[in-house]
N, C-alpha and C positions, 0 to 999 in steps of 0.2 A: 696659269697652270704651273705645277711643280716643275723644277728644272731637271729632275731625274724621274725615271719611271719607277713606280712603286708597285707592290703586289696589288694594292687597291685599284690600280688602273685596269686590272683584269676582273674586277668584282661585278661588272655589269651595272654599277651605280653611277653616281655623279662624276667621278673621275674618269670612268670609261666613256661616259657621254661627252665630257670635255675633250678627251683625247680624240675621239672620232670627229667632233666638230671643228677642232682647232688644228689638227694635223692631217687626218686622212681626207676629209671632205675637200679642203682647199687644194690638195695635191691631185686627187682623182675625180674632181667634181664632174658629174654628169647626171642626166635626168633619172637614170636607174638607181644610182647610189644615193641620190638626194632624198629618195623616199624613205630610206632608213628602215625598210621592212626586213623580215626574216629571210626573204628570198627576193632576188631581182626578178621582176616580171617583164617579159618582152614579147613582141610579135615577130614571127618569122614564117614566111610562106603560108600565110593564112591561118596559122595556129598561134595560140598563146602559151608561152613556156615560162617556167620558173627555174631559176638556177641559184644554188646556195653552196656555201662552204663553211666548214668549222673545224677547229682543232681541239684535241682532248688531251689534257695533261693531269688527269686525276691521280691523287694519292690517297689510298692504295689502289693498285690495279684491279683488285678483286674486293668486293664489298657485299653485304647482304642484299640480295635482290638483283645483282648484276656485276658487271666488270667493264673495263675500259672499251672492250670490243662491242658489247651490247649497247653501251652508252653512245659510242660514235655513230653506229648505224641508226639507232633510234633518234638521236638528236638531229641528224641531218634529214631523216625522213620527216620528222615533226616540223622542221623549218619550212619544208615544202608544203606539208599538209595544211599549215595554218594560213597560207595565202590562197588556199583553195585548190592546190594542184594535186594531181595524182602522181606520186613518186614512181619513177620508172628505173633509172640507172643511178648507181653510185660509183665513185672512185674511192680508193683506199691507199693512202701514203703512210708509211711507217718510218719513224725515226727510232732506231733500236740502240740502246746503250750496250756497249761491249760488256759481256759477262751475263747478260740475260739468259736464263736457261731456255733451251729449245722447247722443253715441255710447256713452259709458261707461254711462249709465243704460239705454240700450236693450240693451246687452250683458248687463247684470245681469238685467234683466227677462226676456230671452230664456233665460238660464240657469235662472231660477226656473221658467219655463213648461216647459222641457224636463225638469227634475228632477221636477216635479209630474206631468207626463205619464208619465214612466217609472215612477213609483211608483203610478200609478192614483189620484191625488188631484186635486181641483179647488180652485183659488183663486177664491173666490166673492164676496169683499168686501175693502175696503181703504180706505186714506186716504193723503193726501200733504200734507206740510208742507215749506216752504222756509224756511231760516234764513239769517242773515247769514253772509258769508264769514268763516271762522275759527271757526265755532260747532259744526261737526259732522264735521270730518275727512273731508269728501267725501260720505259716505252712511251713515246708520244704518237698520237694518231691524228692524221688529217683526213677528213672525208668531204667530198663534194657530191652534190646530187642535182639531178635534173628531173623535172616533172611537167606534166601537161595539164593545162587548165581548160575547162569547158568554155565554150564561147560566151555563155551567159554569166559566168562567175564574176563576182565583183566583191572586193574586200578593201574598203577604204574608209577612213574616218569621217570625211565630209557628210556621209549619209547618217551619221549618228545624231540623235536628238534627245532632248529631255524626256524622261520616262522610259527609255530603253533599259532593259534589265541586263545585269551582269551575272554570268553563270560560270561555275567551275566544276570540273568532273570528278572531284574527290578531295581527300585530305591533303593538306599542304605541309611542306617542310620535311617530308619523310626522307627524301634523297640526302639532304645535308646531314641529318641525324644518323642515318645508316652509315654513311661514309665516315663521319666523325667517330662513330662507335667502333670502327674497325682499325683505327689508327693506333700505332704502338703506344702513344703517350696517354691513351685513354683505355679504360676497361669497363665500359658500360655493359651491363647485362640487360640488353634490350631486344625485343622481338621486332622492332621497327625495321622494315626492309625498304630499300629504294623503290620508288615508283617507276623506275626506268622502263620505258616501253614505247614501241612505235604506235602512233595515234592515227595513222592514216585510215584504218578501217573504221574506227569510231567516228572520226570527222566526216568520212565519206557517207556514213549512214545518216548523220544529221543533215548534211547538205542535200542528200537525195530525198529527204522527207520534209524539209522545211526551207522556205525561201526567206526566212526571217533573220538569218545570221548576217550581221553587218560587219563584224570584225572579229578576228581570232588572233590570239598571241599565246605563245608558250612561256610561262613564267620561270625561266631557268635561273641564270645568275641574277642576283638582286631580288628574286622572289616576286610575289604577287604585288607588293606595294610599289616596287620600282617599275614593273611593267605597266601598272595602272597610271603611274606618273608620266611615263613615256607617252601613253595614249592621250592623257589629258593635257599635257604640256602644249601651250600656245594654241589651244583649241577654244571654240566658242561654247564650251561646256565644262562642267566639273563632274566629279564622281563621288558618290556616297556609298560606303561599304558598311555592312551590318555585321559586327563581330559575332553576335549570337548565331548567325547563319553560316559562318565559315566552318567547313569541316576540318577538325584537327584530331589526331590521335592523342590520347592522354599522355602516352610516353613521350611523344614529341614535345608536348607542352612542358612536361616535367623536366626533361633534359635541357630544354631551351631556358627555362627559368633558372635552373641550377648554374648554367654557364653565362647567364645574362644576355641571351640571344632573343631576338624577336622572330617568331616563326613566319611572320608576314614578309620577312626579308630573306628567308632561307630558300635555297634552290630546289626546284622540282624538275624531274626529267620524264614525267608521264602525265603532266597536267596541261590543260588548255583552258584559257579564259575566252569566253564568248561574250560579245555584246550583241544583244538580239532585240527584235521588236517586242514590246510589252505583250502584244496579243499572241505571240508565238512562244513565249517563254515556257509555259506549262507543257506545251506539246514537245518542245525540245528536251525538257527535263525527262519526259516520259521516254523519248527515244534514247537518251543517254543512259538512263537507268536500266534499259534492256540490254545493254552491252557490258561485258565483264570489266571494262576499264572505266565505266561510268556509273556504277551502282550507288556511289555516294554523292552524286551530283546535286548541287544546290544553287538556288538563286541567292547570291550573296550581296547584291547591291543594285544601284540604279544610276543612270545618268541624270544630272541636275543642271539647271541653268546657271546658278550662282553658288559659290564663287567660281569663276571660270579658271580653268587651268590648274585646279587644285584637287587633291584627293583627301576625303575626310572619312574617318572611322567613327561610327556610332558604337560606343562600347556597351558591354553587357550591363554596366551600372548606370547607363543613361547619359554619360558624358560624351563629348565629341572632341576628337583631336585630329590635327593635321597629320597625314602620312606623307612625309617627304621622301624624295629619292634617297636610296642608300648612299651615304657620303664616304664610308670607309670600306673595310673588308671584314665581314663577320667571320667567314671561313675560307681560307685560301685553298686552291687546288681541289675543288669539289666537282669539276666538270672539265 
C-alpha cells in the first residue's frame, strides 16, 4: 500500500479496496463488517435490520439533476435498498465551511427534505459542525440510515450460479458526466443529467413480484466494472458483459472519449445491478421497465463458470477484454 493517502484511495477502486482490507478490517474486524456489503445486516428482537452510513464531498454542490443534499439522501437509501431492506430512518450530519451562504444551506436542506419525503423516509437526528474557511470546500454531509428486512429476504453471492443474468436499470456514467460538466474548469454544452435518485420504490416492486433476485449492488464510485469485479472476486464464478447491450447516452460516450474516460468506470447514483435467475430475467425486465427509473433496463451479461473471479467484456466488434478493477481515480469528488 502507498505510504500516504491519495485521492485515488477514495475512488472506490483497487486502492480503496486495499485500504479497507489492510487498515480498517484488521482494526474493526467483526462478522458484520467482514461481509463488505453496502449495509450491515443483523438480527435484533426477532427482526432483521440493515444499517449503513456514507459521507458526501461532491464538487460542485449543485449539478444537473441534483445536488449534494439529494445525493446524500438517495445514496444512503440505495445502500439500504440493495441489501433488500425497506429504508425507514436517516440521520444527517453537516460539516459547514465558514462563509457558506445561508441561502445555499437552506436550498440543500430543502432538497434533502423533498427527497426523503418522496422516498417515504424520515430524517430523525443529526449534527452540525462549522469549520474555518478553506477547510471543507463549502459543505460536507454524512448520512446514516436504518431499514427493515423481511424475514424471507436473502441477498448473498453463494446462491449465484452459471447462467444467471445481469441486469441494470438504465444508462450508465451519467452522474459523473453531469458533475464534470458543471465544474468551473470545463464548459461542456451537454443535456446529460445526473441519475441521482432513491431506488427503494423500484427495488421494492421487483422484490414483491419476483423471487429470482440473487444479488443487488449500486455501481457508484468505480462504476459498473469495479462493482462487478467486487462481486466476482474470489468467487467460484466469472462474469461476462455484452457491450452492445449496455445502455449509454451518446453524449456520455462522446464526452468520455474526448477526455479519455471509460464509461464503465464512471459513477452512477440512480442505478442498480441485479444478478437474477435466468428464468426470471425477462419478468424482472418487464417490472423494471414499468417504473419511471427503469424504462431503459437491459440484460447486460451473465454469470459464467470460467475463468473464475474475472470480469470479461464482449465488445461490439467481437473481441473480448478483461475488465479490471479501477486502479486510479478517473474523476475525484463526484459523490
